[in-house]
C-alpha positions as semicolon CSV with decimal commas, in nm:
position;residue;x (nm);y (nm);z (nm)
1;M;-0,870;-1,611;1,392
2;K;-0,667;-1,410;1,641
3;Y;-0,501;-1,091;1,518
4;K;-0,158;-1,232;1,612
5;D;-0,228;-1,552;1,415
6;F;-0,320;-1,352;1,106
7;I;0,002;-1,152;1,138
8;N;0,211;-1,467;1,178
9;W;0,051;-1,624;0,870
10;Y;0,089;-1,313;0,654
11;E;0,449;-1,241;0,757
12;S;0,549;-1,601;0,683
13;I;0,474;-1,517;0,318
14;V;0,547;-1,142;0,308
15;P;0,823;-1,110;0,571
16;L;0,910;-0,785;0,744
17;K;1,278;-0,834;0,656
18;L;1,195;-0,733;0,297
19;Q;1,100;-0,379;0,401
20;E;1,334;-0,085;0,342
21;D;1,524;0,062;0,639
22;F;1,314;0,380;0,642
23;D;0,983;0,193;0,655
24;N;0,745;0,094;0,936
25;C;0,565;-0,216;0,812
26;G;0,375;-0,453;1,035
27;L;0,163;-0,401;1,345
28;Q;0,056;-0,037;1,382
29;F;-0,173;-0,084;1,683
30;G;-0,440;-0,315;1,823
31;D;-0,502;-0,605;2,057
32;L;-0,301;-0,907;1,940
33;N;-0,547;-1,143;2,110
34;K;-0,851;-0,990;1,938
35;D;-1,061;-1,223;1,723
36;I;-1,084;-1,089;1,368
37;T;-1,352;-1,189;1,119
38;K;-1,374;-0,882;0,890
39;I;-1,080;-0,713;0,719
40;L;-1,089;-0,389;0,520
41;L;-0,806;-0,338;0,269
42;S;-0,701;0,015;0,174
43;L;-0,395;0,193;0,039
44;D;-0,427;0,449;0,321
45;L;-0,605;0,510;0,647
46;D;-0,814;0,780;0,479
47;E;-1,146;0,937;0,583
48;K;-1,359;0,702;0,376
49;C;-1,164;0,402;0,505
50;I;-1,212;0,475;0,874
51;S;-1,580;0,565;0,825
52;K;-1,645;0,244;0,632
53;A;-1,460;0,038;0,892
54;V;-1,658;0,181;1,184
55;I;-1,998;0,156;1,014
56;G;-1,926;-0,190;0,875
57;G;-1,794;-0,335;1,199
58;Y;-1,452;-0,433;1,065
59;D;-1,200;-0,580;1,309
60;L;-0,887;-0,503;1,109
61;I;-0,784;-0,233;0,863
62;F;-0,499;-0,352;0,641
63;T;-0,322;-0,060;0,470
64;H;-0,038;-0,038;0,223
65;H;0,098;0,292;0,356
66;P;0,167;0,288;0,732
67;P;-0,023;0,559;0,925
68;L;0,262;0,554;1,179
69;F;0,543;0,654;0,945
70;N;0,694;0,990;1,037
71;P;0,768;1,055;1,407
72;L;0,461;1,186;1,592
73;K;0,506;1,467;1,844
74;N;0,144;1,456;1,955
75;I;-0,179;1,266;1,889
76;I;-0,470;1,508;1,867
77;K;-0,829;1,439;1,773
78;D;-0,830;1,711;1,508
79;S;-1,068;1,716;1,215
80;K;-0,952;1,527;0,907
81;S;-0,609;1,418;1,029
82;V;-0,438;1,081;1,045
83;T;-0,407;1,111;1,423
84;R;-0,785;1,159;1,456
85;R;-0,843;0,854;1,238
86;M;-0,604;0,650;1,454
87;I;-0,787;0,757;1,769
88;T;-1,119;0,664;1,606
89;A;-0,984;0,318;1,518
90;I;-0,862;0,263;1,874
91;E;-1,191;0,385;2,023
92;N;-1,376;0,134;1,805
93;D;-1,137;-0,153;1,882
94;I;-1,019;-0,171;1,522
95;C;-0,667;-0,307;1,467
96;V;-0,443;-0,159;1,199
97;Y;-0,170;-0,346;1,011
98;S;0,044;-0,215;0,723
99;S;0,245;-0,382;0,449
100;H;0,439;-0,126;0,247
101;T;0,784;-0,184;0,093
102;N;0,781;-0,552;0,185
103;L;0,467;-0,586;-0,030
104;D;0,646;-0,382;-0,299
105;C;0,942;-0,619;-0,288
106;V;0,774;-0,960;-0,268
107;E;0,750;-1,149;-0,598
108;F;0,371;-1,120;-0,640
109;G;0,347;-0,767;-0,498
110;V;0,245;-0,418;-0,608
111;S;0,450;-0,389;-0,928
112;Y;0,356;-0,740;-1,037
113;S;-0,014;-0,652;-1,009
114;L;0,045;-0,345;-1,225
115;S;0,252;-0,532;-1,484
116;K;-0,014;-0,801;-1,531
117;R;-0,290;-0,548;-1,583
118;I;-0,083;-0,371;-1,845
119;G;-0,032;-0,706;-2,017
120;L;0,344;-0,756;-1,994
121;D;0,498;-1,092;-2,080
122;N;0,819;-1,260;-1,955
123;I;0,813;-1,059;-1,632
124;E;1,126;-1,027;-1,417
125;N;1,248;-0,796;-1,140
126;L;1,379;-0,449;-1,225
127;Q;1,598;-0,421;-0,915
128;K;1,672;-0,765;-0,773
129;V;1,684;-0,814;-0,395
130;S;1,693;-1,194;-0,373
131;E;1,633;-1,486;-0,607
132;N;1,261;-1,415;-0,650
133;N;1,205;-1,078;-0,482
134;G;1,284;-0,724;-0,594
135;F;1,151;-0,378;-0,668
136;G;0,973;-0,301;-0,994
137;K;0,913;-0,531;-1,290
138;I;1,035;-0,554;-1,648
139;G;0,833;-0,720;-1,922
140;F;0,766;-0,714;-2,294
141;V;0,489;-0,621;-2,535
142;E;0,467;-0,658;-2,911
143;K;0,658;-0,382;-3,087
144;C;0,450;-0,071;-3,151
145;S;0,477;0,306;-3,119
146;A;0,496;0,440;-2,765
147;Y;0,189;0,651;-2,840
148;D;-0,025;0,350;-2,933
149;F;0,109;0,145;-2,642
150;L;0,032;0,417;-2,388
151;L;-0,318;0,471;-2,521
152;D;-0,375;0,100;-2,464
153;V;-0,232;0,128;-2,110
154;K;-0,462;0,420;-2,038
155;R;-0,759;0,210;-2,150
156;K;-0,657;-0,103;-1,959
157;L;-0,600;0,088;-1,635
158;S;-0,908;0,312;-1,679
159;L;-0,695;0,622;-1,628
160;D;-0,829;0,975;-1,657
161;N;-0,484;1,101;-1,750
162;M;-0,113;1,028;-1,763
163;I;0,194;1,252;-1,795
164;C;0,454;1,143;-2,051
165;Y;0,814;1,255;-2,103
166;G;1,007;1,156;-2,415
167;N;0,963;1,059;-2,777
168;L;0,619;0,900;-2,819
169;D;0,692;0,814;-3,183
170;K;0,957;0,567;-3,069
171;I;0,896;0,195;-3,133
172;V;0,887;0,022;-2,795
173;S;0,886;-0,331;-2,662
174;K;1,072;-0,354;-2,329
175;I;0,866;-0,198;-2,051
176;A;0,947;-0,131;-1,684
177;V;0,685;-0,059;-1,419
178;L;0,699;0,030;-1,052
179;G;0,408;0,101;-0,821
180;G;0,452;0,420;-0,622
181;S;0,731;0,677;-0,654
182;G;0,975;0,561;-0,922
183;G;1,235;0,833;-0,966
184;H;1,510;0,643;-0,786
185;F;1,478;0,351;-1,028
186;I;1,542;0,541;-1,353
187;E;1,907;0,436;-1,363
188;D;1,799;0,072;-1,331
189;C;1,571;0,118;-1,633
190;I;1,853;0,278;-1,834
191;R;2,094;0,000;-1,738
192;E;1,840;-0,263;-1,852
193;N;1,780;-0,077;-2,185
194;C;1,409;-0,033;-2,118
195;D;1,205;0,168;-2,368
196;V;0,937;0,290;-2,127
197;F;0,915;0,330;-1,749
198;I;0,563;0,351;-1,599
199;S;0,548;0,478;-1,241
200;S;0,485;0,817;-1,073
201;E;0,641;1,130;-0,921
202;F;0,942;1,204;-1,140
203;K;1,155;1,509;-1,054
204;Y;1,260;1,753;-1,326
205;D;1,627;1,647;-1,333
206;Q;1,514;1,284;-1,356
207;Q;1,294;1,369;-1,653
208;I;1,585;1,534;-1,835
209;N;1,819;1,245;-1,759
210;A;1,568;0,992;-1,893
211;I;1,504;1,191;-2,212
212;D;1,881;1,217;-2,270
213;K;1,901;0,836;-2,246
214;D;1,599;0,780;-2,476
215;L;1,386;0,640;-2,192
216;I;1,019;0,739;-2,197
217;L;0,880;0,820;-1,852
218;V;0,509;0,781;-1,781
219;D;0,358;0,921;-1,462
220;I;0,019;0,758;-1,404
221;G;-0,018;0,882;-1,045
222;H;0,094;0,726;-0,717
223;Y;-0,248;0,595;-0,613
224;E;-0,328;0,476;-0,965
225;S;-0,004;0,277;-0,985
226;E;-0,067;0,091;-0,658
227;K;-0,440;0,036;-0,625
228;F;-0,448;-0,287;-0,828
229;I;-0,271;-0,478;-0,551
230;L;-0,586;-0,450;-0,338
231;H;-0,786;-0,689;-0,557
232;D;-0,500;-0,938;-0,569
233;L;-0,448;-0,909;-0,194
234;Q;-0,818;-0,964;-0,135
235;N;-0,811;-1,283;-0,343
236;F;-0,491;-1,402;-0,177
237;I;-0,612;-1,354;0,181
238;S;-0,961;-1,493;0,111
239;K;-0,827;-1,802;-0,066
240;N;-0,605;-1,891;0,230
241;N;-0,843;-1,785;0,508
242;R;-1,193;-1,876;0,395
243;K;-1,362;-1,781;0,724
244;L;-1,249;-1,419;0,691
245;I;-1,458;-1,154;0,517
246;V;-1,220;-0,935;0,314
247;D;-1,338;-0,613;0,149
248;I;-1,168;-0,319;-0,024
249;N;-1,179;0,056;0,028
250;F;-1,116;0,255;-0,291
251;L;-1,120;0,631;-0,326
252;D;-1,434;0,766;-0,492
253;E;-1,227;0,980;-0,731
254;P;-0,859;1,032;-0,813
255;T;-0,665;1,266;-0,586
256;R;-0,473;1,401;-0,887
257;K;-0,666;1,626;-1,121
258;I;-0,510;1,780;-1,432
259;L;-0,706;2,083;-1,555
């Protein structure tokens, strides 16, 4: 399969028009006429990812977070930098493609993967964009204390830790989740009368606002909230393109450590 044919197929299902205005989804660099047979999926173009791609002879690195995101003033082959990793990919004829907020928004995307692993039922969009697409998910669990529910979440997601804000003695049932940074969606959770919001990276004023509105915030970490999409993406691409070899790059250990 040509690189351009893979892009056309993928974007027919996860279109670029779903991305946010600030984003840079899609082709990052590479030869559109290159034949691709091996794809490496990763949240980021990190050190392990580029090393694995070079050693393993991968033709395409598919990332969630675009390496070309903020404006670049120079591209230097410095040690342990994203620009060095981009140069290494180019030198080894490895294409790079990214699907960020459009993969967040699509119906079966990042937040859906998280919600299914937590075990939510009757799942719908938290912030609706179109009939089927939107950011975040809302679902339900059997009524129980927030403390017991979150212990179960920690077990299901194999988390080392989580940071919670609010009353953990509260009986909960309606749960919101969002992969990535969720602070801007707190008002959506309050409007929908959610009991718990599971995401990451909440600012102090957002924590206070949520506690005032009896919404429990749970920060499980940015990487930890998004990594589950990689397995689902692997299955999705492999099922529809059986001649492609699709593998995953995971971090060896969490980037967040709470002492």
